[in-house]
Structures are given as structure tokens and as C-alpha cells.
N, C-alpha and C positions, 0 to 999 in steps of 0.2 A: 485201542480198538482194533489194531491190526492183529493182536494176539489173543484178545479176550472179548467176550460179549460185554456190553456196558453194564448189564445187570450184575455181572460178576466182578466188575471193577469197584473197589472200595474207595471211599473218600480218603482213607489212610494212604492207599497207593497213589492217589492223585496228589495229595499234599506232599508226600515224600518225593515223588517225581518232580513236582514243581518247586520243591524246597521252600515251602511256605508253612506257616503254622496252621493248624486245624481251625483255630478261631478266625484266622484271616479268610479261610475258605467260606465259613458260614457267615462272615460279615458281608461277603460279596455275592454269595450264591445260596439259593435255598435248596438246590438239588444238583445232581450230576448233569441232569438234562439242561439246566440253566447255563452250565459251562459250555455245552454244545451250541446253544442258541447264541450266547455271546461270542463264541469263536466264529460262528457263521456271520453274524451281523457286524460285530465291531472289528473283527480282524479280516476275515476273508472278503467281505463285501467292500470294506474300506480300501483294501489292497486292489480290488477289482476297479474301483473308481480311480485310484492312483492320481488324485488331484483333480480329476474331471468334475465338472458340476453336473449334478443329476439332470437339471432342466435342459442341458445341452445335448443329451444323449437321445438319439432316435432308436428306440428299442427294436424296431423291425428292420434296421439297416444291416447291410452286409458287414460293415466294419464292426458293429456291435456284436453280431452273431459270431464273427471270427474270434473276437475277444472272449465271448462266452465259451466257445469250444476250447480255446487256448487255456482258459481258466479252469474248466473242468479237467482238462488233461494235466495241468500243473498240480491240481489237488486230487488227482485220481485215487490215490490210496485213501485219503480222507473220505471222499465221496462214496467210494465202494465200501469203506468201513461203516459209514452211516447206513448204507443199504443192507449190509450183512447183519447189522444190529437192529434192523427194522426202524431206523430213524430217518429214512429218506423223506418222510413227511415234514420233519423239522426243517430240512433244507428247502423243501418245496414251499412251505409257509413263509420262510424268510425271503425266498426269491419272489414270491407273490407280492409281499410288502414292498420289496426293493423296486420291482418293476412297476408296481402301482404308483409309486412316487415318481418314477420316470414318465409314466404315461399321463400323469396329472389327474386331477379330480374330474369326475363326470357325475351327472345326476344319478342318484341311487335308483331311480325308477327307469333308467335306460338299459335296454337289453345289451347295448354296446359294452357295458362294464364287464361282460363275460369274455370279451376278446382277450384281455390280458391273461385271464386264467386258462383259456384254451392255449394261448401262446406259451405260457410258462409250463403248463402240464406237458405239452408236446415237446418243448425244448428239454426239460429235465428228463423225461422218459427216453427221448432220443439220445441224449448225452450219456445216460447211464448204460443204455444198450451198447453204445459206441465204446465206452470205457471197458465194459465187460468183453467186448470183441477185440481187445488189445489196441484200439485206436489206430487201425491200419490206414484209415483215410486221414487226410490232413484236416486241421481245423478249417482251412479255406474251402476244401471240398465239402465238408460237413455244412458249412454256412451256405454254400451254393445250393446244396441239396435241400436244406431246411427252408431256404427262401422259396424254392420251387414248390414245396408243400403248402405254402401259405396262399398260393394263388387259387 
């Protein structure tokens, strides 16, 4: 995705780069987009957790936000590639699900359920703008700034 739009990347290119058989690709994925979703969910978000238990994370804490900005910075090329290919919503949806699990369940008729979506939408949008701006500010400065916007 660094060099080509996902629409222009063929399954043949993917299996050759991954050195797997075409049948293996289709046994595991129904589309190129499913590869992106699995990469975000099973690889990136699991690395983000790094052995931590989801229930023990306070998603609006300074430490969590620093880790979020560090994570975005670490995967800058991938995140900006998703944006360039118009797949930032895939990342957004996976982060919505991930943080919904952290936040825990809430009644479906509660307006409070929108807090997590406001938080994630703002976080992702801020992080993408930060990445595009060459990440001049530190993850710690970004976390402090972001916490200030939540008040």
C-alpha cells in the first residue's frame, strides 16, 4: 500500500509477497480487505495490548493515550497508507470495537454509549492529522493535549 492503491494490488501480488499458495489465501480470506481487517485486529491490536488484559485498561487515561499515540507513530506508514487508499474507516471500525470492549457494555438505550464513538473518532482524526504533520509533537504532548480536549 506504500506504492500502490489497494484496488490495484492483485491477490497474485499478495500471495507472491507472502510466499503462500493462492488456495491458502482464499481458504483464509474472502477478499483483500479481509487481510487488512485481520492485520488491524489480530496483529496490530494484539501487539498494542502486549499481554495486558482489556478489562484493566482505562481508555481515557493519560497512560493509555500515550500508548495510543506511540502506537500510531510506530505504524505511521501503515496508517497513512490506509488513509491514502480510503480505508481509514476500516481502522476506525476496528478501533471502535476494540475500545468498546475496553469500555464494557452499556445499555443500548443509553445516550452514554456514544461517548466511546466520540472519543475514538476524535482520537483517530487527531492522530492522523498528527502523523501527516510529521509527528513533531511527542506522544506525551499529544496525550496531554488530547486529555485537555475531553474536558
